[in-house]
Structure formats: C-alpha cells, structure tokens
C-alpha positions, -999 to +999 in steps of 0.1 A: -243+461+509-261+447+479-255+453+442-281+478+430-300+471+398-309+503+381-329+486+353-360+480+375-380+503+398-388+540+400-360+558+380-361+590+402-358+571+435-331+549+421-311+578+407-314+598+439-304+569+461-275+562+438-265+599+434-268+611+470-239+590+484-218+599+454-225+636+460-217+635+497-186+615+488-175+641+463-181+668+489-157+651+512-132+646+483-135+683+476-130+688+514-094+675+509-087+704+486-107+729+507-089+719+539-055+724+522-066+758+509-080+770+542-052+757+564-025+769+540-041+804+540-044+805+577-011+789+588+013+799+560-002+831+546-013+845+512+019+838+492+018+801+501-019+800+492-012+816+459+016+790+453-010+762+458-036+780+437-011+785+408-007+747+405-044+738+408-049+735+370-022+708+367-035+685+393-071+691+381-061+682+346-044+650+355-069+639+381-098+647+357-082+626+330-077+596+353-112+599+367-126+601+332-105+571+322-117+549+351-153+562+346-151+551+310-139+517+321-167+515+346-193+520+318-182+487+303-186+470+337-221+486+341-232+472+308-219+437+317-237+440+351-270+451+334-267+422+310-258+398+338-226+387+321-205+379+352-173+367+337-172+398+315-178+419+347-148+403+364-126+409+334-138+445+332-128+450+368-094+434+362-089+455+331-098+487+351-070+481+375-044+468+350-050+494+322-055+522+347-022+515+365-003+512+332-018+544+318-011+563+350+026+552+351+031+562+315+017+597+321+032+606+354+069+598+348+074+624+320+052+649+338+073+647+370+105+649+350+094+681+332+074+696+361+096+728+365+092+736+328+055+731+330+052+755+360+072+781+340+048+776+310+020+784+334+036+817+342+039+809+379+057+839+394+093+834+404+086+842+441+060+814+442+079+788+421+098+769+448+067+764+470+045+756+440+070+729+429+073+714+463+035+711+467+025+698+432+054+673+430+041+654+460+005+656+448+015+642+414+038+615+428+007+602+446-015+601+415-013+563+413-031+562+447-058+586+433-063+565+402-067+533+424-094+549+445-112+561+414-109+527+398-123+509+429-151+535+433-159+532+396-162+494+399-185+497+429-207+523+411-210+500+381-228+475+403-248+502+421-229+505+454-222+541+461-224+540+499-192+522+506-169+547+488-187+575+507-178+560+541-142+555+531-139+591+519-155+605+551-128+587+572-101+599+548-113+635+548-111+638+586-077+621+585-066+646+559-075+676+581-056+661+610-026+654+589-027+689+574-026+705+609+001+681+620+023+686+589+019+724+588+010+738+622+030+713+643+058+701+620+074+728+598+068+711+564+051+740+548+029+735+517+046+701+512+029+690+544-005+698+529+003+677+498+016+648+519-015+649+541-038+646+511-018+617+496-017+597+528-054+602+535-062+590+500-041+559+506-062+550+536-094+552+514-078+529+488-069+503+513-104+503+528-119+500+492-098+470+484-106+452+516-143+459+513-146+447+477-128+415+485-150+408+515-184+418+502-183+409+466-170+374+458-177+381+421-146+403+423-122+377+437-100+381+407-077+354+395-047+354+372-068+345+342-090+375+347-061+398+339-055+380+306-076+405+286-088+398+251-078+424+225-115+431+218-121+440+255-089+461+258-100+480+227-136+484+240-123+496+274-098+520+260-123+534+235-147+542+263-120+552+289-099+573+266-130+591+253-141+601+287-105+609+298-100+630+267-133+647+274-121+657+308-087+666+296-099+690+269-120+707+296-090+712+319-065+721+291-089+750+286-086+757+323-048+756+320-050+782+292-071+805+314-047+799+344-018+811+323-036+844+318-048+845+355-012+841+368-002+873+351-028+894+370-010+893+404-013+875+437-047+890+448-064+879+415-049+844+418-062+840+453-096+854+443-099+831+413-087+801+434-115+808+459-141+813+432-131+780+416-133+762+449-168+775+455-177+767+419-165+731+424-190+728+453-217+743+432-210+718+404-210+687+426-247+678+422-245+685+385-214+664+379-227+636+402-259+634+382-238+631+351-219+602+367-253+587+377-265+589+341-234+571+329-242+541+352-280+543+348-278+544+310-250+519+309-270+493+329-302+499+310-284+499+277-269+465+286-304+453+296-319+467+263-343+490+282-341+521+260-373+537+273-359+540+308-328+557+295-348+586+281-370+588+312-338+590+333-324+618+312-356+638+316-357+633+354-321+642+358-326+675+340-354+685+364-333+676+394-302+695+383-323+725+371-338+727+406-303+728+420-293+755+396-320+778+410-304+773+445-269+781+430-283+815+418-298+823+452-265+814+470-244+834+446-264+865+452-267+861+490-241+840+509-212+839+483-190+864+503-192+841+533-182+811+512-152+829+497-140+841+531-144+806+545-124+790+517-095+815+517-094+828+553-090+862+536-110+893+545-094+915+518-121+934+499-106+930+465-103+892+469-138+887+481-154+912+456-136+897+426-145+861+435-181+870+442-184+888+409-172+856+391-198+835+409-227+860+402-220+861+365-216+824+361-246+812+382-275+819+358-259+797+332-258+766+353-289+753+336-268+748+304-239+732+324-264+707+338-276+697+303-240+693+291-231+670+320-262+648+316-262+646+278-225+638+273-225+610+299-257+595+285-241+595+250-209+579+263-230+552+280-245+541+247-212+541+228-212+576+212-176+585+221-171+613+195-198+639+202-189+644+239-152+649+228-163+674+201-183+693+227-153+694+250-130+705+222-153+735+217-146+743+254-109+740+249-108+762+218-131+788+234-109+791+265-077+793+245-091+821+223-105+840+253-072+837+272-053+849+241-077+876+228-101+888+256-080+887+288-054+912+275-082+936+267-108+929+294-083+915+320-100+893+346-135+901+333-125+882+301-119+852+323-153+856+341-174+856+310-155+827+294-176+798+307-211+812+300-202+819+264-186+785+259-215+766+276-239+780+250-217+766+222-210+733+238-245+721+244-255+725+207-238+693+193-249+673+223-286+681+218-285+675+181-268+641+185-290+630+214-321+636+193-307+618+163-291+589+182-308+556+170-306+540+205-327+568+220-350+569+191-361+534+199-375+547+231-391+580+242-375+601+215-397+585+188 
C-alpha cells in the first residue's frame, strides 16, 4: 500500500477511492452491532434485545467521543502529510496514541464505577437492568481497544490509506459473528457473550493494524523522542481532537436525552426504535464517511495551501451524498420493513410499523444531514473548531427540549420528528460560517 496524496489529481476520483474502503469498513464495523442485535434477538429473545437496546446510547456516546477525538488528532497528521513535514507527522502519530490512551483511561474509570447509576438515570426498566449492566460493562471495559483501532485507522487515513483498515475489519467482523454464536448459542453466557465477542474481535483488528503500520510505513517507526510532545503540539492536537470529540458528544448527549424518554414507552417501542436506529446507521454511513473524507481531503490540501481544491471537493461531496439521499428515500418507502425484520428477527406488527414510520419521516431530510456532515468536517480541517460545536449544541438543546416537552404530549411521534426539525436549525450556522471563512474565500468562494 502507498500513501495517497489528495492534493493532486481528479478530486472526485480521489475522494471516491478514499471513501469507498472507509464506507465498506464502517459497514463491517456496524456489522458488529447488527450481529449482536440479530443474534441476541434470535437466541435470547425480546427482553434481552431490549436490554441491549436500552444501553446503546451510552456506548454510542463514548465511542463517538473517542472517534471524534482521534479523528481530530488525525487532521493534524493530515496537514503535516500535505505539507510534507515528516518529523511533525511522526510526532502527531505518537501524540494520537499517547493522548488518546490517557484520555480514554481518564473517562472510562469513573464511567465504569458509576455505571449502575447511569443506567437508572436512563430509565432502564428494572426487569432489564441486570442484563443491560452485564452487557454494557464489558463493552465499556473494552473501550481502550476501540480507541486504539480508531487511532490507527485515523493515522492511516491521514496519509490516504483506507484499504488496510477495511481488510482488518472484515476479518474481525466475521470473527465477531463466530464468537457471538459460540458465546450465546453454544456457551450460556447470555448478553455478556455478545459484548465479549465484540471486544475480542476488535482486539484482533487492533493487532493487525499495529503490525501493518510497522511493516509498511517506516515513517511510523516511532522512537522514545517522538513521544516527547511539545506543549504547542499537545495544545494543537487537543484543540482539534476535543473539538471533534465534543461535536460528537453533543450529538449523542441529545440521543441520550431521547433514549430516556423512549425507555418509558415500553419494550415494544424500545425494540422498534433500536431497529430504526440500526437501519438509520446504515443509511448514514455514506454521509458520515464523506464527512470523514472531507476532513482528510481538506486537511491535506489546507496543509499544501491548495484552497481552490477544498471548495471543489465540498461541491463534489454534496452531489455524491445527495445522490445517496435519493436512494435512502426509495429504500425507506419500499424495503424498510425487510430491513427492520432482518435486524431484530421480530415479526411483530407494532415493532415493524413503528420503526418503518420513523424511517419514512426522516428520509426526505437526509439532504440536510449530508450538508451538515460535509460542512462541519471541512470547517474543522481548516481550524474552525467553534462553529461545528455550536451546530452540535443546537442538536443537543433541541433533543433535550423535545424529550422534555414533546414526547409527553406526542409520545413516540415526538421522537420521530426530532431530527428533521433539528437538522434545519443545525445547518444554518455552518453555511453562514463556511461562506464567510477567509480560507475558503481565497478559493472558489470569492
């Protein structure tokens, strides 16, 4: 594999060749979660599936923060690569591992100690509490492994290599399915077996990543001095990483607020919403991947001083994701019941109908979601760390207000309409800031 320079050549071809492996890789990463959901539902039944679903917001919040953190670190590496500053690139890679590990440890210890209290704050029903705790404790205990994979994948993406992480994830995804079956259908480990299978499979992908980077990229043969980070670099990395981590956290704190309301609607609604969110995650993959692509594309071109290419990349990314949004609408109004049944293993009419209604109402607004993903990643890449966080804060505030005010009146319909309303508000500050940003005005925005 060779490092891929995104500062030269046809932007569309480069973005697609970069994004496609990332998209496929994220599908297999999502497959971890889908495999857990499907096997838990089929082997252990609806209550166990509801127990897993009731904890989804916690793991999503923390994984999202750590992924945002490492993606923010990777932006610094991408700028160094674009500017061909190799010593700075090595230090950025070392900083990603060092700062990522320290931050993960600082977060996970108090979360694990207070986990039962967190589950009660989420209104997890008493009959689901024991299984929910057993599942999510193992998932969170393995969060350092998740961070290390995201860190390695981020370093590779910064230099344009998106194929290797894909191959490692494919292997790990198939291993995850096998371990799920072993730990639940053969060994009586219950939902804890599903969590254990996921963590072990991710560990395999991390080991493969480390070995690959060491063998293929001598530039990342890190030495002790590479881990002696200057205060300026630590500040730069944390400014970028914490901004993207906070951006992701605000998104999922809003999801937690909605989950608290959803957990009061009963087991059938919890299962339906779990299914709808799993299908939505699949729908969102190309959109989120194109956002990740823009972070690296704009980061490398910003480091190289090629501002015109950045605006061209944004325009092309919008056309690509809007095309996908049309397909999302078609799928939501045709094959969505099949997707819901496939994810949950359930054939209950109320579960399928509720989940499909959620998908149908949300689908037409994916055009806005695509713009949000692309714009905020592009702004992060050029050093605007405030506007994306402001946009995400709007999402948090909107979801909290809807959970508190609308869901008691409209019940689950209040949850369904939450995201379309919020997306309309979120995109406004991003568009305004993108047009006014002086970096972009040097290029196509003049």
